[in-house]
C-alpha positions as CSV (number, residue, x, y, z in Angstrom):
1,Q,6.3,67.9,-130.0
2,V,6.4,64.5,-132.1
3,Q,3.6,62.3,-131.7
4,L,2.7,59.1,-133.0
5,V,-1.1,57.6,-132.2
6,E,-1.8,53.9,-133.6
7,S,-5.6,52.7,-134.4
8,G,-7.3,49.8,-136.1
9,G,-6.1,46.8,-134.0
10,G,-8.7,44.5,-133.1
11,S,-9.8,40.9,-133.1
12,V,-10.0,39.2,-136.6
13,Q,-10.4,35.6,-137.7
14,A,-7.8,33.7,-139.7
15,G,-7.6,34.8,-143.2
16,G,-9.3,38.3,-142.6
17,S,-8.0,41.5,-143.0
18,L,-7.3,44.6,-140.6
19,R,-5.8,48.0,-141.7
20,L,-3.6,50.0,-138.7
21,S,-3.4,53.5,-139.0
22,C,-0.8,55.6,-137.4
23,A,-1.6,59.6,-137.2
24,Y,1.9,61.4,-136.4
25,S,2.4,65.1,-135.9
26,G,5.6,67.4,-135.2
27,Y,7.3,66.5,-138.2
28,T,6.6,65.6,-142.1
29,Y,7.1,62.6,-144.0
30,D,9.9,63.5,-146.0
31,Q,11.8,64.2,-142.9
32,S,11.7,60.6,-141.6
33,C,12.0,57.2,-141.9
34,M,9.0,55.0,-140.9
35,I,8.3,51.6,-139.9
36,W,5.8,49.1,-138.1
37,F,7.3,46.9,-135.5
38,R,5.1,44.0,-133.6
39,Q,5.7,42.1,-130.3
40,Y,5.1,39.0,-129.1
41,P,4.7,38.6,-125.4
42,G,8.2,38.2,-123.5
43,K,10.0,38.7,-127.1
44,E,11.7,41.8,-128.4
45,R,9.9,44.1,-131.0
46,E,10.4,42.9,-134.9
47,G,10.4,45.3,-137.6
48,I,7.9,43.7,-140.2
49,A,7.4,46.7,-142.8
50,N,9.4,50.2,-143.2
51,I,9.4,53.0,-145.6
52,G,10.9,56.5,-146.5
53,T,10.6,59.2,-149.2
54,Y,13.4,57.4,-151.3
55,S,13.5,54.1,-149.5
56,S,11.1,51.6,-151.0
57,P,8.5,49.7,-148.9
58,R,10.5,46.6,-147.5
59,Y,8.9,43.6,-145.5
60,H,10.0,40.9,-143.2
61,D,9.7,37.7,-144.9
62,S,7.0,36.5,-142.6
63,V,4.6,39.1,-144.0
64,K,5.9,39.5,-147.4
65,G,3.1,39.1,-150.0
66,R,0.0,39.8,-147.2
67,F,1.1,43.2,-145.5
68,I,1.2,46.6,-147.2
69,I,2.9,49.4,-145.7
70,S,1.8,53.0,-147.2
71,A,1.8,56.5,-146.3
72,D,-0.4,59.4,-146.9
73,A,2.1,62.7,-146.4
74,T,-0.8,65.2,-147.2
75,N,-2.4,63.6,-143.9
76,D,0.4,62.9,-141.8
77,T,-0.6,59.1,-141.6
78,L,1.4,55.9,-141.8
79,F,-0.8,52.7,-142.5
80,L,-0.3,48.8,-142.7
81,Q,-3.0,46.9,-144.4
82,M,-2.7,43.6,-143.3
83,N,-4.4,40.6,-145.6
84,N,-4.7,37.0,-145.2
85,L,-4.2,37.0,-141.4
86,K,-2.8,34.3,-139.5
87,P,-2.7,33.3,-135.5
88,E,1.3,34.0,-135.5
89,D,0.2,37.6,-136.6
90,T,-1.2,38.2,-132.7
91,A,0.6,40.7,-131.3
92,V,0.9,44.4,-129.9
93,Y,1.8,46.6,-133.2
94,Y,3.8,49.8,-133.1
95,C,4.6,52.6,-135.4
96,A,7.9,54.2,-135.2
97,A,9.6,57.3,-136.8
98,L,13.3,58.2,-137.0
99,I,13.4,61.9,-138.2
100,R,16.1,63.3,-140.2
101,T,17.7,66.4,-141.5
102,R,17.4,65.0,-145.1
103,P,14.7,62.4,-146.9
104,C,15.4,58.8,-145.9
105,T,16.9,56.6,-148.5
106,A,17.0,53.5,-146.4
107,A,14.8,52.7,-143.6
108,P,16.6,50.9,-140.9
109,W,15.4,47.8,-139.2
110,S,16.7,48.0,-135.6
111,S,14.5,49.5,-133.2
112,S,17.2,51.0,-131.4
113,Q,17.2,53.6,-134.4
114,Y,13.7,55.0,-133.7
115,P,13.3,57.4,-131.3
116,Y,9.8,58.1,-131.6
117,W,7.1,55.5,-130.7
118,G,3.5,55.1,-130.7
119,Q,1.6,53.6,-127.8
120,G,0.8,50.7,-129.7
121,T,-2.2,48.5,-130.7
122,Q,-3.0,45.2,-129.9
123,V,-3.9,42.8,-133.0
124,T,-5.6,39.2,-132.4
125,V,-6.1,36.7,-134.8
126,S,-8.3,33.5,-134.0
127,S,-8.1,30.2,-135.6
């Protein structure tokens, strides 16, 4: 059974940092493409960072240079280090996984391609 559980959200002032974690089970990292999405109220989820075994970390322009995605395959955890946070980063953040029969070479951006999701964690950045 595949499960993803996010943690690490919270409230922080602008310029601060948070690290989100996504503990996953039911599959291994080398079988998957993984991604962080965020969702503003009333908006579609947008992909902000993705990664895979043979897929280098990639970032949405809005977070490039500030956020870092990484994976600890030994401990089955995906991370999102968020630095220099801005009020416009306030959103619910989700991790998601696409499980494949071969290593991930190009993680997709579209939410429709990810069947497995965590429950989401709220990040609030105050000015």
